[in-house]
C-alpha positions as a LaTeX table, in Angstrom:
\begin{tabular}{lrrr}
\hline
Residue & $x$ (\AA) & $y$ (\AA) & $z$ (\AA) \\
\hline
Met1 & 25.21 & $-6.53$ & $-10.68$ \\
Glu2 & 23.81 & $-3.12$ & $-11.55$ \\
Thr3 & 20.10 & $-2.47$ & $-11.69$ \\
Ala4 & 18.94 & 0.05 & $-14.27$ \\
Leu5 & 16.87 & 2.84 & $-12.81$ \\
Pro6 & 13.79 & 4.09 & $-14.65$ \\
Pro7 & 14.31 & 7.40 & $-16.44$ \\
Leu8 & 13.41 & 10.59 & $-14.64$ \\
Leu9 & 10.43 & 12.52 & $-15.94$ \\
Ser10 & 10.24 & 16.27 & $-16.37$ \\
Ala11 & 8.20 & 18.09 & $-13.73$ \\
Ile12 & 5.37 & 18.48 & $-16.24$ \\
Glu13 & 5.42 & 14.78 & $-17.20$ \\
Ala14 & 5.52 & 13.77 & $-13.53$ \\
Ser15 & 2.54 & 16.02 & $-12.74$ \\
Lys16 & 0.59 & 14.56 & $-15.66$ \\
Ala17 & 1.37 & 11.02 & $-14.48$ \\
Arg18 & 0.22 & 11.92 & $-10.96$ \\
Asp19 & $-3.00$ & 13.47 & $-12.24$ \\
Ala20 & $-3.74$ & 10.44 & $-14.42$ \\
Ala21 & $-3.18$ & 8.05 & $-11.51$ \\
Leu22 & $-5.39$ & 10.11 & $-9.18$ \\
Gln23 & $-8.09$ & 10.30 & $-11.85$ \\
Gln24 & $-8.01$ & 6.52 & $-12.22$ \\
Val25 & $-8.39$ & 6.03 & $-8.48$ \\
Ser26 & $-11.21$ & 8.59 & $-8.42$ \\
Asp27 & $-12.97$ & 6.90 & $-11.35$ \\
Asn28 & $-12.82$ & 3.56 & $-9.55$ \\
Ser29 & $-14.10$ & 4.87 & $-6.21$ \\
Gly30 & $-17.79$ & 4.31 & $-6.98$ \\
Asp31 & $-20.05$ & 6.61 & $-4.97$ \\
Trp32 & $-17.45$ & 7.15 & $-2.25$ \\
Met33 & $-15.77$ & 10.15 & $-3.90$ \\
Ala34 & $-19.03$ & 12.00 & $-4.60$ \\
Leu35 & $-20.27$ & 11.39 & $-1.05$ \\
Ala36 & $-16.94$ & 12.45 & 0.48 \\
Leu37 & $-16.92$ & 15.69 & $-1.55$ \\
Ile38 & $-20.49$ & 16.48 & $-0.46$ \\
Glu39 & $-19.54$ & 15.87 & 3.17 \\
Leu40 & $-16.47$ & 18.12 & 2.87 \\
Ala41 & $-18.50$ & 20.92 & 1.32 \\
Glu42 & $-21.08$ & 20.61 & 4.10 \\
Met43 & $-18.37$ & 20.68 & 6.79 \\
Ala44 & $-17.00$ & 23.88 & 5.30 \\
Arg45 & $-20.36$ & 25.57 & 5.75 \\
Leu46 & $-20.96$ & 24.56 & 9.36 \\
Pro47 & $-21.06$ & 27.50 & 11.78 \\
Ser48 & $-18.80$ & 25.63 & 14.19 \\
Gly49 & $-16.35$ & 22.79 & 14.21 \\
Trp50 & $-14.08$ & 22.08 & 11.26 \\
Ala51 & $-15.08$ & 25.20 & 9.34 \\
Asn52 & $-13.56$ & 27.37 & 12.06 \\
Leu53 & $-10.15$ & 25.70 & 12.24 \\
Asp54 & $-7.97$ & 28.80 & 12.11 \\
His55 & $-4.83$ & 26.67 & 12.15 \\
Gly56 & $-5.94$ & 24.64 & 9.13 \\
Phe57 & $-6.06$ & 20.88 & 8.72 \\
Thr58 & $-4.18$ & 18.14 & 6.93 \\
Gly59 & $-5.21$ & 15.29 & 4.64 \\
Glu60 & $-4.75$ & 13.10 & 7.71 \\
Asp61 & $-7.35$ & 15.22 & 9.55 \\
Met62 & $-9.66$ & 14.96 & 6.54 \\
Arg63 & $-9.39$ & 11.17 & 6.66 \\
Arg64 & $-10.46$ & 11.23 & 10.31 \\
Met65 & $-13.45$ & 13.43 & 9.38 \\
Ile66 & $-14.57$ & 11.45 & 6.33 \\
Val67 & $-14.20$ & 7.78 & 7.33 \\
Pro68 & $-16.91$ & 7.88 & 10.04 \\
Leu69 & $-19.29$ & 9.52 & 7.56 \\
Cys70 & $-18.46$ & 7.70 & 4.31 \\
Gly71 & $-16.50$ & 4.63 & 5.32 \\
Asn72 & $-13.15$ & 3.66 & 3.88 \\
Pro73 & $-12.63$ & 3.99 & 0.13 \\
His74 & $-11.66$ & 1.06 & $-2.08$ \\
His75 & $-8.00$ & 2.16 & $-2.04$ \\
Asn76 & $-5.91$ & 4.37 & 0.26 \\
Asn77 & $-4.88$ & 6.55 & $-2.69$ \\
Ala78 & $-8.50$ & 7.71 & $-2.91$ \\
Phe79 & $-7.72$ & 10.19 & $-0.13$ \\
Gly80 & $-5.08$ & 11.83 & $-2.32$ \\
Ala81 & $-7.61$ & 11.97 & $-5.14$ \\
Leu82 & $-10.15$ & 13.46 & $-2.72$ \\
Val83 & $-7.73$ & 16.22 & $-1.68$ \\
Arg84 & $-6.84$ & 16.98 & $-5.29$ \\
Thr85 & $-10.50$ & 17.10 & $-6.34$ \\
Ala86 & $-11.44$ & 19.26 & $-3.34$ \\
Ile87 & $-8.71$ & 21.74 & $-4.33$ \\
Thr88 & $-9.84$ & 21.74 & $-7.98$ \\
Arg89 & $-13.46$ & 22.32 & $-6.93$ \\
Lys90 & $-12.39$ & 25.15 & $-4.59$ \\
Ile91 & $-13.62$ & 23.46 & $-1.43$ \\
Ile92 & $-10.16$ & 23.66 & 0.15 \\
Glu93 & $-6.87$ & 25.35 & $-0.68$ \\
Pro94 & $-3.27$ & 24.84 & 0.42 \\
Ala95 & $-2.45$ & 27.13 & 3.36 \\
Gly96 & 1.23 & 27.29 & 2.45 \\
Ala97 & 2.38 & 25.44 & 5.57 \\
Tyr98 & 3.38 & 21.89 & 6.46 \\
Arg99 & 2.79 & 19.92 & 9.63 \\
Ala100 & 4.10 & 16.64 & 10.97 \\
Met101 & 1.64 & 13.75 & 10.57 \\
Arg102 & 0.51 & 11.98 & 13.75 \\
Ala103 & $-0.65$ & 8.54 & 12.57 \\
Glu104 & 1.73 & 5.80 & 13.65 \\
Gly105 & 2.42 & 4.55 & 10.13 \\
Ser106 & 3.19 & 8.07 & 8.88 \\
His107 & 6.29 & 8.35 & 11.06 \\
Gly108 & 5.89 & 12.10 & 11.55 \\
Arg109 & 6.58 & 13.02 & 7.93 \\
Lys110 & 5.55 & 16.51 & 6.85 \\
Thr111 & 2.26 & 17.02 & 5.02 \\
Pro112 & 0.55 & 20.11 & 3.58 \\
Val113 & $-1.92$ & 22.12 & 5.65 \\
Tyr114 & $-5.21$ & 23.16 & 4.00 \\
Arg115 & $-7.96$ & 25.66 & 4.75 \\
Trp116 & $-11.57$ & 25.92 & 3.63 \\
Met117 & $-12.40$ & 28.10 & 0.62 \\
Cys118 & $-16.18$ & 27.80 & 0.52 \\
Val119 & $-16.98$ & 28.84 & 4.09 \\
Arg120 & $-20.48$ & 30.26 & 4.34 \\
\hline
\end{tabular}
């Protein structure tokens, strides 16, 4: 018995679908997204700590920074929406590198490295 696979989207269609899904998660995050973005912007301006990470940081690192300050969001995909929004608002930018994730459930898969844009 053959199972029909869904059709493949063009790169543009796939990006639009991703953006729509992340926007929906962001819209449903209540105050969490706004608070997390404020906290990220504040971290970027600190004279020490995360703002001075010369080697950059990952979304996984951001999660470890944000959860103690803002709690967990309503859905795990909110962290992807947070990263995307932080890039759009020029709080962070991709550093052009990838690093293995360290959380047990991530199984060491590669993830983008980011750096602050709005430092001081």
